[in-house]
PDB file of N, H, CA, C and O in Angstrom:
ATOM      1  N   MET A   1       2.333 -71.323 -42.403  1.00  0.00           N
ATOM      2  CA  MET A   1       3.516 -71.682 -41.719  1.00  0.00           C
ATOM      3  C   MET A   1       4.409 -72.639 -42.348  1.00  0.00           C
ATOM      4  O   MET A   1       3.945 -73.453 -43.147  1.00  0.00           O
ATOM      5  N   ALA A   2       5.604 -72.619 -42.073  1.00  0.00           N
ATOM      6  H   ALA A   2       5.980 -71.958 -41.424  1.00  0.00           H
ATOM      7  CA  ALA A   2       6.684 -73.707 -42.681  1.00  0.00           C
ATOM      8  C   ALA A   2       7.886 -73.445 -41.919  1.00  0.00           C
ATOM      9  O   ALA A   2       7.933 -72.530 -41.096  1.00  0.00           O
ATOM     10  N   ASN A   3       8.847 -74.205 -42.160  1.00  0.00           N
ATOM     11  H   ASN A   3       8.809 -74.948 -42.829  1.00  0.00           H
ATOM     12  CA  ASN A   3      10.094 -74.313 -41.584  1.00  0.00           C
ATOM     13  C   ASN A   3      10.192 -74.911 -40.204  1.00  0.00           C
ATOM     14  O   ASN A   3      11.171 -74.624 -39.515  1.00  0.00           O
ATOM     15  N   THR A   4       9.271 -75.707 -39.750  1.00  0.00           N
ATOM     16  H   THR A   4       8.476 -75.939 -40.310  1.00  0.00           H
ATOM     17  CA  THR A   4       9.387 -76.237 -38.508  1.00  0.00           C
ATOM     18  C   THR A   4       9.984 -77.622 -38.426  1.00  0.00           C
ATOM     19  O   THR A   4      10.170 -78.168 -37.339  1.00  0.00           O
ATOM     20  N   GLY A   5      10.259 -78.139 -39.481  1.00  0.00           N
ATOM     21  H   GLY A   5      10.108 -77.696 -40.365  1.00  0.00           H
ATOM     22  CA  GLY A   5      10.946 -79.516 -39.505  1.00  0.00           C
ATOM     23  C   GLY A   5       9.762 -80.569 -39.248  1.00  0.00           C
ATOM     24  O   GLY A   5      10.031 -81.726 -38.921  1.00  0.00           O
ATOM     25  N   GLY A   6       8.446 -80.125 -39.409  1.00  0.00           N
ATOM     26  H   GLY A   6       8.228 -79.186 -39.674  1.00  0.00           H
ATOM     27  CA  GLY A   6       7.416 -81.043 -39.159  1.00  0.00           C
ATOM     28  C   GLY A   6       6.811 -81.034 -37.839  1.00  0.00           C
ATOM     29  O   GLY A   6       5.758 -81.611 -37.568  1.00  0.00           O
ATOM     30  N   SER A   7       7.562 -80.312 -36.973  1.00  0.00           N
ATOM     31  H   SER A   7       8.418 -79.843 -37.193  1.00  0.00           H
ATOM     32  CA  SER A   7       7.051 -80.461 -35.441  1.00  0.00           C
ATOM     33  C   SER A   7       5.900 -79.338 -35.212  1.00  0.00           C
ATOM     34  O   SER A   7       5.238 -79.305 -34.174  1.00  0.00           O
ATOM     35  N   GLY A   8       5.740 -78.500 -36.188  1.00  0.00           N
ATOM     36  H   GLY A   8       6.278 -78.527 -37.031  1.00  0.00           H
ATOM     37  CA  GLY A   8       4.514 -77.607 -35.807  1.00  0.00           C
ATOM     38  C   GLY A   8       5.076 -76.430 -35.120  1.00  0.00           C
ATOM     39  O   GLY A   8       6.253 -76.441 -34.758  1.00  0.00           O
ATOM     40  N   VAL A   9       4.300 -75.404 -34.915  1.00  0.00           N
ATOM     41  H   VAL A   9       3.344 -75.394 -35.209  1.00  0.00           H
ATOM     42  CA  VAL A   9       4.753 -74.165 -34.289  1.00  0.00           C
ATOM     43  C   VAL A   9       3.784 -73.747 -33.232  1.00  0.00           C
ATOM     44  O   VAL A   9       2.582 -73.851 -33.477  1.00  0.00           O
ATOM     45  N   THR A  10       4.187 -73.286 -32.087  1.00  0.00           N
ATOM     46  H   THR A  10       5.163 -73.202 -31.888  1.00  0.00           H
ATOM     47  CA  THR A  10       3.278 -72.824 -30.973  1.00  0.00           C
ATOM     48  C   THR A  10       2.866 -71.387 -31.187  1.00  0.00           C
ATOM     49  O   THR A  10       3.668 -70.478 -31.400  1.00  0.00           O
ATOM     50  N   VAL A  11       1.475 -71.241 -31.109  1.00  0.00           N
ATOM     51  H   VAL A  11       0.823 -71.980 -30.936  1.00  0.00           H
ATOM     52  CA  VAL A  11       0.896 -69.980 -31.047  1.00  0.00           C
ATOM     53  C   VAL A  11       0.878 -69.431 -29.619  1.00  0.00           C
ATOM     54  O   VAL A  11       0.292 -70.100 -28.768  1.00  0.00           O
ATOM     55  N   ARG A  12       1.459 -68.286 -29.275  1.00  0.00           N
ATOM     56  H   ARG A  12       1.935 -67.742 -29.966  1.00  0.00           H
ATOM     57  CA  ARG A  12       1.514 -67.739 -28.038  1.00  0.00           C
ATOM     58  C   ARG A  12       0.658 -66.610 -27.658  1.00  0.00           C
ATOM     59  O   ARG A  12       0.381 -65.761 -28.507  1.00  0.00           O
ATOM     60  N   ALA A  13       0.221 -66.525 -26.479  1.00  0.00           N
ATOM     61  H   ALA A  13       0.445 -67.214 -25.790  1.00  0.00           H
ATOM     62  CA  ALA A  13      -0.635 -65.348 -26.093  1.00  0.00           C
ATOM     63  C   ALA A  13       0.049 -64.012 -26.168  1.00  0.00           C
ATOM     64  O   ALA A  13      -0.640 -63.004 -26.322  1.00  0.00           O
ATOM     65  N   GLU A  14       1.420 -63.929 -26.064  1.00  0.00           N
ATOM     66  H   GLU A  14       1.980 -64.748 -25.939  1.00  0.00           H
ATOM     67  CA  GLU A  14       2.179 -62.735 -26.265  1.00  0.00           C
ATOM     68  C   GLU A  14       3.292 -63.006 -26.879  1.00  0.00           C
ATOM     69  O   GLU A  14       3.667 -64.177 -26.927  1.00  0.00           O
ATOM     70  N   PRO A  15       4.052 -61.967 -27.480  1.00  0.00           N
ATOM     71  CA  PRO A  15       5.231 -62.311 -28.153  1.00  0.00           C
ATOM     72  C   PRO A  15       6.380 -62.830 -27.089  1.00  0.00           C
ATOM     73  O   PRO A  15       6.476 -62.455 -25.920  1.00  0.00           O
ATOM     74  N   GLY A  16       7.095 -63.631 -27.658  1.00  0.00           N
ATOM     75  H   GLY A  16       7.016 -63.936 -28.607  1.00  0.00           H
ATOM     76  CA  GLY A  16       8.246 -64.311 -26.817  1.00  0.00           C
ATOM     77  C   GLY A  16       8.020 -65.784 -26.565  1.00  0.00           C
ATOM     78  O   GLY A  16       6.952 -66.321 -26.273  1.00  0.00           O
ATOM     79  N   SER A  17       9.214 -66.351 -26.728  1.00  0.00           N
ATOM     80  H   SER A  17      10.082 -65.914 -26.965  1.00  0.00           H
ATOM     81  CA  SER A  17       9.125 -67.864 -26.358  1.00  0.00           C
ATOM     82  C   SER A  17       8.798 -68.394 -24.932  1.00  0.00           C
ATOM     83  O   SER A  17       8.561 -69.575 -24.676  1.00  0.00           O
ATOM     84  N   GLN A  18       8.815 -67.387 -24.052  1.00  0.00           N
ATOM     85  H   GLN A  18       9.007 -66.428 -24.261  1.00  0.00           H
ATOM     86  CA  GLN A  18       8.496 -67.510 -22.653  1.00  0.00           C
ATOM     87  C   GLN A  18       6.860 -67.364 -22.371  1.00  0.00           C
ATOM     88  O   GLN A  18       6.364 -67.708 -21.298  1.00  0.00           O
ATOM     89  N   ALA A  19       6.196 -66.888 -23.321  1.00  0.00           N
ATOM     90  H   ALA A  19       6.599 -66.609 -24.193  1.00  0.00           H
ATOM     91  CA  ALA A  19       4.872 -66.484 -23.250  1.00  0.00           C
ATOM     92  C   ALA A  19       3.946 -67.757 -23.155  1.00  0.00           C
ATOM     93  O   ALA A  19       4.342 -68.818 -23.637  1.00  0.00           O
ATOM     94  N   ALA A  20       2.846 -67.671 -22.605  1.00  0.00           N
ATOM     95  H   ALA A  20       2.525 -66.808 -22.214  1.00  0.00           H
ATOM     96  CA  ALA A  20       2.016 -68.875 -22.506  1.00  0.00           C
ATOM     97  C   ALA A  20       1.536 -69.320 -23.900  1.00  0.00           C
ATOM     98  O   ALA A  20       1.162 -68.616 -24.838  1.00  0.00           O
ATOM     99  N   ALA A  21       1.634 -70.627 -23.810  1.00  0.00           N
ATOM    100  H   ALA A  21       1.938 -71.199 -23.048  1.00  0.00           H
ATOM    101  CA  ALA A  21       1.249 -71.334 -25.313  1.00  0.00           C
ATOM    102  C   ALA A  21      -0.218 -71.438 -25.364  1.00  0.00           C
ATOM    103  O   ALA A  21      -0.898 -71.728 -24.380  1.00  0.00           O
ATOM    104  N   MET A  22      -0.696 -71.190 -26.555  1.00  0.00           N
ATOM    105  H   MET A  22      -0.144 -70.955 -27.355  1.00  0.00           H
ATOM    106  CA  MET A  22      -2.282 -71.209 -26.647  1.00  0.00           C
ATOM    107  C   MET A  22      -2.643 -72.584 -27.400  1.00  0.00           C
ATOM    108  O   MET A  22      -3.474 -73.389 -26.980  1.00  0.00           O
ATOM    109  N   LEU A  23      -1.895 -72.727 -28.571  1.00  0.00           N
ATOM    110  H   LEU A  23      -1.219 -72.073 -28.912  1.00  0.00           H
ATOM    111  CA  LEU A  23      -2.069 -73.954 -29.454  1.00  0.00           C
ATOM    112  C   LEU A  23      -0.942 -74.282 -30.281  1.00  0.00           C
ATOM    113  O   LEU A  23      -0.103 -73.405 -30.485  1.00  0.00           O
ATOM    114  N   THR A  24      -0.804 -75.436 -30.791  1.00  0.00           N
ATOM    115  H   THR A  24      -1.486 -76.149 -30.625  1.00  0.00           H
ATOM    116  CA  THR A  24       0.272 -75.773 -31.735  1.00  0.00           C
ATOM    117  C   THR A  24      -0.414 -76.047 -33.080  1.00  0.00           C
ATOM    118  O   THR A  24      -1.438 -76.726 -33.149  1.00  0.00           O
ATOM    119  N   LEU A  25       0.162 -75.516 -34.111  1.00  0.00           N
ATOM    120  H   LEU A  25       0.995 -74.964 -34.055  1.00  0.00           H
ATOM    121  CA  LEU A  25      -0.288 -75.857 -35.436  1.00  0.00           C
ATOM    122  C   LEU A  25       0.718 -76.444 -36.304  1.00  0.00           C
ATOM    123  O   LEU A  25       1.904 -76.223 -36.058  1.00  0.00           O
ATOM    124  N   ARG A  26       0.350 -77.228 -37.377  1.00  0.00           N
ATOM    125  H   ARG A  26      -0.613 -77.407 -37.576  1.00  0.00           H
ATOM    126  CA  ARG A  26       1.223 -77.963 -38.167  1.00  0.00           C
ATOM    127  C   ARG A  26       1.577 -77.101 -39.398  1.00  0.00           C
ATOM    128  O   ARG A  26       0.838 -76.169 -39.715  1.00  0.00           O
ATOM    129  N   ASP A  27       2.718 -77.399 -40.114  1.00  0.00           N
ATOM    130  H   ASP A  27       3.319 -78.156 -39.856  1.00  0.00           H
ATOM    131  CA  ASP A  27       3.156 -76.879 -41.253  1.00  0.00           C
ATOM    132  C   ASP A  27       2.072 -76.780 -42.194  1.00  0.00           C
ATOM    133  O   ASP A  27       1.145 -77.589 -42.206  1.00  0.00           O
ATOM    134  N   GLY A  28       2.178 -75.725 -43.049  1.00  0.00           N
ATOM    135  H   GLY A  28       2.931 -75.067 -43.039  1.00  0.00           H
ATOM    136  CA  GLY A  28       1.016 -75.643 -44.065  1.00  0.00           C
ATOM    137  C   GLY A  28      -0.254 -74.958 -43.604  1.00  0.00           C
ATOM    138  O   GLY A  28      -1.118 -74.602 -44.405  1.00  0.00           O
ATOM    139  N   THR A  29      -0.353 -74.771 -42.217  1.00  0.00           N
ATOM    140  H   THR A  29       0.349 -75.061 -41.567  1.00  0.00           H
ATOM    141  CA  THR A  29      -1.638 -73.982 -41.716  1.00  0.00           C
ATOM    142  C   THR A  29      -1.672 -72.636 -42.121  1.00  0.00           C
ATOM    143  O   THR A  29      -0.684 -71.930 -41.923  1.00  0.00           O
ATOM    144  N   ARG A  30      -2.602 -72.226 -42.620  1.00  0.00           N
ATOM    145  H   ARG A  30      -3.405 -72.800 -42.781  1.00  0.00           H
ATOM    146  CA  ARG A  30      -2.807 -70.713 -43.157  1.00  0.00           C
ATOM    147  C   ARG A  30      -3.172 -69.818 -42.112  1.00  0.00           C
ATOM    148  O   ARG A  30      -4.162 -70.098 -41.436  1.00  0.00           O
ATOM    149  N   LEU A  31      -2.509 -68.762 -41.873  1.00  0.00           N
ATOM    150  H   LEU A  31      -1.704 -68.535 -42.422  1.00  0.00           H
ATOM    151  CA  LEU A  31      -2.921 -67.689 -40.966  1.00  0.00           C
ATOM    152  C   LEU A  31      -3.010 -66.356 -41.474  1.00  0.00           C
ATOM    153  O   LEU A  31      -2.467 -66.147 -42.559  1.00  0.00           O
ATOM    154  N   ASN A  32      -3.687 -65.260 -40.801  1.00  0.00           N
ATOM    155  H   ASN A  32      -4.128 -65.430 -39.920  1.00  0.00           H
ATOM    156  CA  ASN A  32      -3.783 -64.095 -41.315  1.00  0.00           C
ATOM    157  C   ASN A  32      -3.018 -63.187 -40.420  1.00  0.00           C
ATOM    158  O   ASN A  32      -3.165 -63.227 -39.199  1.00  0.00           O
ATOM    159  N   LEU A  33      -2.132 -62.298 -41.068  1.00  0.00           N
ATOM    160  H   LEU A  33      -2.013 -62.265 -42.060  1.00  0.00           H
ATOM    161  CA  LEU A  33      -1.369 -61.398 -40.373  1.00  0.00           C
ATOM    162  C   LEU A  33      -2.378 -60.277 -39.859  1.00  0.00           C
ATOM    163  O   LEU A  33      -3.262 -59.852 -40.603  1.00  0.00           O
ATOM    164  N   THR A  34      -2.222 -59.852 -38.657  1.00  0.00           N
ATOM    165  H   THR A  34      -1.503 -60.197 -38.053  1.00  0.00           H
ATOM    166  CA  THR A  34      -2.855 -58.689 -38.177  1.00  0.00           C
ATOM    167  C   THR A  34      -2.279 -57.300 -38.344  1.00  0.00           C
ATOM    168  O   THR A  34      -2.947 -56.269 -38.265  1.00  0.00           O
ATOM    169  N   GLY A  35      -0.911 -57.368 -38.593  1.00  0.00           N
ATOM    170  H   GLY A  35      -0.368 -58.205 -38.657  1.00  0.00           H
ATOM    171  CA  GLY A  35      -0.139 -56.045 -38.914  1.00  0.00           C
ATOM    172  C   GLY A  35       0.672 -55.729 -37.644  1.00  0.00           C
ATOM    173  O   GLY A  35       1.582 -54.901 -37.685  1.00  0.00           O
ATOM    174  N   GLN A  36       0.368 -56.341 -36.594  1.00  0.00           N
ATOM    175  H   GLN A  36      -0.372 -57.014 -36.561  1.00  0.00           H
ATOM    176  CA  GLN A  36       1.187 -56.094 -35.273  1.00  0.00           C
ATOM    177  C   GLN A  36       2.319 -56.986 -35.146  1.00  0.00           C
ATOM    178  O   GLN A  36       2.230 -58.205 -35.295  1.00  0.00           O
ATOM    179  N   GLU A  37       3.465 -56.317 -34.848  1.00  0.00           N
ATOM    180  H   GLU A  37       3.537 -55.327 -34.727  1.00  0.00           H
ATOM    181  CA  GLU A  37       4.842 -57.259 -34.816  1.00  0.00           C
ATOM    182  C   GLU A  37       5.604 -56.499 -33.642  1.00  0.00           C
ATOM    183  O   GLU A  37       5.358 -55.342 -33.299  1.00  0.00           O
ATOM    184  N   GLN A  38       6.541 -57.311 -33.095  1.00  0.00           N
ATOM    185  H   GLN A  38       6.740 -58.251 -33.373  1.00  0.00           H
ATOM    186  CA  GLN A  38       7.213 -56.909 -31.958  1.00  0.00           C
ATOM    187  C   GLN A  38       8.510 -57.780 -31.832  1.00  0.00           C
ATOM    188  O   GLN A  38       8.485 -58.989 -32.063  1.00  0.00           O
ATOM    189  N   THR A  39       9.713 -57.073 -31.433  1.00  0.00           N
ATOM    190  H   THR A  39       9.733 -56.090 -31.246  1.00  0.00           H
ATOM    191  CA  THR A  39      10.890 -57.796 -31.440  1.00  0.00           C
ATOM    192  C   THR A  39      11.125 -58.155 -29.960  1.00  0.00           C
ATOM    193  O   THR A  39      11.126 -57.263 -29.111  1.00  0.00           O
ATOM    194  N   VAL A  40      11.330 -59.490 -29.627  1.00  0.00           N
ATOM    195  H   VAL A  40      11.330 -60.215 -30.316  1.00  0.00           H
ATOM    196  CA  VAL A  40      11.728 -59.805 -28.278  1.00  0.00           C
ATOM    197  C   VAL A  40      12.915 -60.770 -28.365  1.00  0.00           C
ATOM    198  O   VAL A  40      12.932 -61.826 -28.997  1.00  0.00           O
ATOM    199  N   ALA A  41      13.843 -60.278 -27.679  1.00  0.00           N
ATOM    200  H   ALA A  41      13.830 -59.420 -27.165  1.00  0.00           H
ATOM    201  CA  ALA A  41      15.136 -61.159 -27.500  1.00  0.00           C
ATOM    202  C   ALA A  41      15.748 -61.313 -28.872  1.00  0.00           C
ATOM    203  O   ALA A  41      16.270 -62.395 -29.141  1.00  0.00           O
ATOM    204  N   ALA A  42      15.739 -60.294 -29.812  1.00  0.00           N
ATOM    205  H   ALA A  42      15.315 -59.415 -29.594  1.00  0.00           H
ATOM    206  CA  ALA A  42      16.403 -60.163 -31.230  1.00  0.00           C
ATOM    207  C   ALA A  42      15.458 -61.103 -32.040  1.00  0.00           C
ATOM    208  O   ALA A  42      15.910 -61.442 -33.133  1.00  0.00           O
ATOM    209  N   ARG A  43      14.354 -61.535 -31.738  1.00  0.00           N
ATOM    210  H   ARG A  43      13.986 -61.259 -30.850  1.00  0.00           H
ATOM    211  CA  ARG A  43      13.593 -62.224 -32.675  1.00  0.00           C
ATOM    212  C   ARG A  43      12.163 -61.558 -32.936  1.00  0.00           C
ATOM    213  O   ARG A  43      11.422 -61.205 -32.018  1.00  0.00           O
ATOM    214  N   LEU A  44      11.868 -61.431 -34.265  1.00  0.00           N
ATOM    215  H   LEU A  44      12.470 -61.718 -35.011  1.00  0.00           H
ATOM    216  CA  LEU A  44      10.730 -60.833 -34.702  1.00  0.00           C
ATOM    217  C   LEU A  44       9.446 -61.654 -34.528  1.00  0.00           C
ATOM    218  O   LEU A  44       9.406 -62.748 -35.092  1.00  0.00           O
ATOM    219  N   TRP A  45       8.374 -61.237 -33.796  1.00  0.00           N
ATOM    220  H   TRP A  45       8.406 -60.349 -33.338  1.00  0.00           H
ATOM    221  CA  TRP A  45       7.256 -62.061 -33.510  1.00  0.00           C
ATOM    222  C   TRP A  45       6.081 -61.188 -34.217  1.00  0.00           C
ATOM    223  O   TRP A  45       6.010 -59.970 -34.055  1.00  0.00           O
ATOM    224  N   ARG A  46       5.217 -61.884 -34.971  1.00  0.00           N
ATOM    225  H   ARG A  46       5.275 -62.873 -35.102  1.00  0.00           H
ATOM    226  CA  ARG A  46       4.019 -61.303 -35.555  1.00  0.00           C
ATOM    227  C   ARG A  46       2.754 -61.922 -34.990  1.00  0.00           C
ATOM    228  O   ARG A  46       2.590 -63.097 -34.662  1.00  0.00           O
ATOM    229  N   GLU A  47       1.811 -60.826 -34.931  1.00  0.00           N
ATOM    230  H   GLU A  47       1.944 -59.872 -35.197  1.00  0.00           H
ATOM    231  CA  GLU A  47       0.547 -61.452 -34.275  1.00  0.00           C
ATOM    232  C   GLU A  47      -0.292 -62.025 -35.574  1.00  0.00           C
ATOM    233  O   GLU A  47      -0.301 -61.440 -36.657  1.00  0.00           O
ATOM    234  N   VAL A  48      -0.887 -63.064 -35.349  1.00  0.00           N
ATOM    235  H   VAL A  48      -0.880 -63.539 -34.469  1.00  0.00           H
ATOM    236  CA  VAL A  48      -1.556 -63.821 -36.321  1.00  0.00           C
ATOM    237  C   VAL A  48      -2.986 -64.104 -35.922  1.00  0.00           C
ATOM    238  O   VAL A  48      -3.320 -64.177 -34.740  1.00  0.00           O
ATOM    239  N   GLU A  49      -3.805 -64.258 -36.908  1.00  0.00           N
ATOM    240  H   GLU A  49      -3.533 -64.198 -37.868  1.00  0.00           H
ATOM    241  CA  GLU A  49      -5.251 -64.667 -36.590  1.00  0.00           C
ATOM    242  C   GLU A  49      -5.438 -66.180 -37.070  1.00  0.00           C
ATOM    243  O   GLU A  49      -5.039 -66.438 -38.206  1.00  0.00           O
ATOM    244  N   VAL A  50      -5.956 -67.112 -36.377  1.00  0.00           N
ATOM    245  H   VAL A  50      -6.279 -66.903 -35.454  1.00  0.00           H
ATOM    246  CA  VAL A  50      -6.137 -68.344 -36.829  1.00  0.00           C
ATOM    247  C   VAL A  50      -7.556 -68.369 -37.290  1.00  0.00           C
ATOM    248  O   VAL A  50      -8.484 -68.296 -36.485  1.00  0.00           O
ATOM    249  N   PRO A  51      -7.739 -68.474 -38.624  1.00  0.00           N
ATOM    250  CA  PRO A  51      -9.179 -68.237 -39.242  1.00  0.00           C
ATOM    251  C   PRO A  51     -10.102 -69.288 -38.754  1.00  0.00           C
ATOM    252  O   PRO A  51     -11.236 -68.974 -38.393  1.00  0.00           O
ATOM    253  N   ASP A  52      -9.723 -70.415 -38.722  1.00  0.00           N
ATOM    254  H   ASP A  52      -8.802 -70.669 -39.015  1.00  0.00           H
ATOM    255  CA  ASP A  52     -10.848 -71.387 -38.328  1.00  0.00           C
ATOM    256  C   ASP A  52     -11.215 -71.416 -36.932  1.00  0.00           C
ATOM    257  O   ASP A  52     -12.238 -72.000 -36.576  1.00  0.00           O
ATOM    258  N   ARG A  53     -10.394 -70.784 -36.056  1.00  0.00           N
ATOM    259  H   ARG A  53      -9.563 -70.311 -36.346  1.00  0.00           H
ATOM    260  CA  ARG A  53     -10.699 -70.802 -34.676  1.00  0.00           C
ATOM    261  C   ARG A  53     -11.176 -69.391 -34.203  1.00  0.00           C
ATOM    262  O   ARG A  53     -11.851 -69.265 -33.181  1.00  0.00           O
ATOM    263  N   GLY A  54     -10.830 -68.414 -34.925  1.00  0.00           N
ATOM    264  H   GLY A  54     -10.282 -68.516 -35.755  1.00  0.00           H
ATOM    265  CA  GLY A  54     -11.337 -66.951 -34.611  1.00  0.00           C
ATOM    266  C   GLY A  54     -10.350 -66.398 -33.439  1.00  0.00           C
ATOM    267  O   GLY A  54     -10.691 -65.425 -32.767  1.00  0.00           O
ATOM    268  N   GLN A  55      -9.179 -67.027 -33.237  1.00  0.00           N
ATOM    269  H   GLN A  55      -8.902 -67.818 -33.782  1.00  0.00           H
ATOM    270  CA  GLN A  55      -8.317 -66.638 -32.302  1.00  0.00           C
ATOM    271  C   GLN A  55      -7.109 -65.762 -32.825  1.00  0.00           C
ATOM    272  O   GLN A  55      -6.796 -65.897 -34.008  1.00  0.00           O
ATOM    273  N   THR A  56      -6.538 -65.039 -32.179  1.00  0.00           N
ATOM    274  H   THR A  56      -6.792 -64.930 -31.218  1.00  0.00           H
ATOM    275  CA  THR A  56      -5.283 -64.188 -32.346  1.00  0.00           C
ATOM    276  C   THR A  56      -4.220 -64.632 -31.368  1.00  0.00           C
ATOM    277  O   THR A  56      -4.506 -64.836 -30.188  1.00  0.00           O
ATOM    278  N   GLY A  57      -3.050 -64.777 -31.822  1.00  0.00           N
ATOM    279  H   GLY A  57      -2.818 -64.611 -32.780  1.00  0.00           H
ATOM    280  CA  GLY A  57      -1.907 -64.985 -30.912  1.00  0.00           C
ATOM    281  C   GLY A  57      -0.605 -64.559 -31.713  1.00  0.00           C
ATOM    282  O   GLY A  57      -0.682 -63.951 -32.780  1.00  0.00           O
ATOM    283  N   TRP A  58       0.571 -64.914 -31.134  1.00  0.00           N
ATOM    284  H   TRP A  58       0.633 -65.408 -30.267  1.00  0.00           H
ATOM    285  CA  TRP A  58       1.793 -64.609 -31.699  1.00  0.00           C
ATOM    286  C   TRP A  58       2.651 -65.829 -32.189  1.00  0.00           C
ATOM    287  O   TRP A  58       2.569 -66.913 -31.612  1.00  0.00           O
ATOM    288  N   VAL A  59       3.456 -65.633 -33.241  1.00  0.00           N
ATOM    289  H   VAL A  59       3.523 -64.753 -33.711  1.00  0.00           H
ATOM    290  CA  VAL A  59       4.242 -66.709 -33.777  1.00  0.00           C
ATOM    291  C   VAL A  59       5.547 -65.961 -34.179  1.00  0.00           C
ATOM    292  O   VAL A  59       5.512 -64.812 -34.621  1.00  0.00           O
ATOM    293  N   SER A  60       6.604 -66.605 -34.022  1.00  0.00           N
ATOM    294  H   SER A  60       6.633 -67.538 -33.664  1.00  0.00           H
ATOM    295  CA  SER A  60       8.016 -66.209 -34.502  1.00  0.00           C
ATOM    296  C   SER A  60       7.961 -66.068 -35.963  1.00  0.00           C
ATOM    297  O   SER A  60       7.494 -66.982 -36.643  1.00  0.00           O
ATOM    298  N   SER A  61       8.450 -64.882 -36.544  1.00  0.00           N
ATOM    299  H   SER A  61       8.829 -64.140 -35.991  1.00  0.00           H
ATOM    300  CA  SER A  61       8.446 -64.635 -38.041  1.00  0.00           C
ATOM    301  C   SER A  61       9.217 -65.722 -38.780  1.00  0.00           C
ATOM    302  O   SER A  61       8.987 -65.875 -39.979  1.00  0.00           O
ATOM    303  N   GLU A  62      10.032 -66.419 -38.219  1.00  0.00           N
ATOM    304  H   GLU A  62      10.219 -66.294 -37.245  1.00  0.00           H
ATOM    305  CA  GLU A  62      10.944 -67.112 -38.912  1.00  0.00           C
ATOM    306  C   GLU A  62      10.111 -68.563 -39.228  1.00  0.00           C
ATOM    307  O   GLU A  62      10.676 -69.419 -39.908  1.00  0.00           O
ATOM    308  N   TYR A  63       8.879 -68.775 -38.756  1.00  0.00           N
ATOM    309  H   TYR A  63       8.419 -68.079 -38.203  1.00  0.00           H
ATOM    310  CA  TYR A  63       8.067 -69.932 -39.220  1.00  0.00           C
ATOM    311  C   TYR A  63       6.995 -69.410 -40.142  1.00  0.00           C
ATOM    312  O   TYR A  63       6.079 -70.201 -40.367  1.00  0.00           O
ATOM    313  N   LEU A  64       6.933 -68.151 -40.755  1.00  0.00           N
ATOM    314  H   LEU A  64       7.677 -67.508 -40.572  1.00  0.00           H
ATOM    315  CA  LEU A  64       5.924 -67.707 -41.466  1.00  0.00           C
ATOM    316  C   LEU A  64       6.550 -67.478 -42.809  1.00  0.00           C
ATOM    317  O   LEU A  64       7.663 -66.978 -42.974  1.00  0.00           O
ATOM    318  N   THR A  65       5.594 -67.960 -43.926  1.00  0.00           N
ATOM    319  H   THR A  65       4.690 -68.366 -43.792  1.00  0.00           H
ATOM    320  CA  THR A  65       6.019 -67.531 -45.355  1.00  0.00           C
ATOM    321  C   THR A  65       4.792 -66.991 -45.925  1.00  0.00           C
ATOM    322  O   THR A  65       3.686 -67.475 -45.684  1.00  0.00           O
ATOM    323  N   LEU A  66       4.995 -65.961 -46.701  1.00  0.00           N
ATOM    324  H   LEU A  66       5.893 -65.568 -46.898  1.00  0.00           H
ATOM    325  CA  LEU A  66       3.837 -65.241 -47.412  1.00  0.00           C
ATOM    326  C   LEU A  66       3.334 -65.998 -48.559  1.00  0.00           C
ATOM    327  O   LEU A  66       4.132 -66.471 -49.368  1.00  0.00           O
ATOM    328  N   GLN A  67       2.083 -66.146 -48.691  1.00  0.00           N
ATOM    329  H   GLN A  67       1.434 -65.762 -48.034  1.00  0.00           H
ATOM    330  CA  GLN A  67       1.279 -66.846 -49.792  1.00  0.00           C
ATOM    331  C   GLN A  67       0.360 -65.889 -50.379  1.00  0.00           C
ATOM    332  O   GLN A  67      -0.315 -65.144 -49.669  1.00  0.00           O
ATOM    333  N   PRO A  68       0.301 -65.876 -51.803  1.00  0.00           N
ATOM    334  CA  PRO A  68      -0.605 -64.787 -52.415  1.00  0.00           C
ATOM    335  C   PRO A  68      -2.073 -65.086 -52.024  1.00  0.00           C
ATOM    336  O   PRO A  68      -2.977 -64.342 -52.405  1.00  0.00           O
TER     337      PRO A  68
END
């Protein structure tokens, strides 16, 4: 994750900024993409897995960067 200005990003239960917040993660946190994506209010959301927690949730793609 990146581009949050240091404030971190909220992982949500469903795609969309109005969906219930599950947790907040800081910049640099590594996530796994599940392959699911959905556009809500002209913003692309991607489903992610938080490896160290075994949870899945949704993050706006603007905060994701691909790492090899």
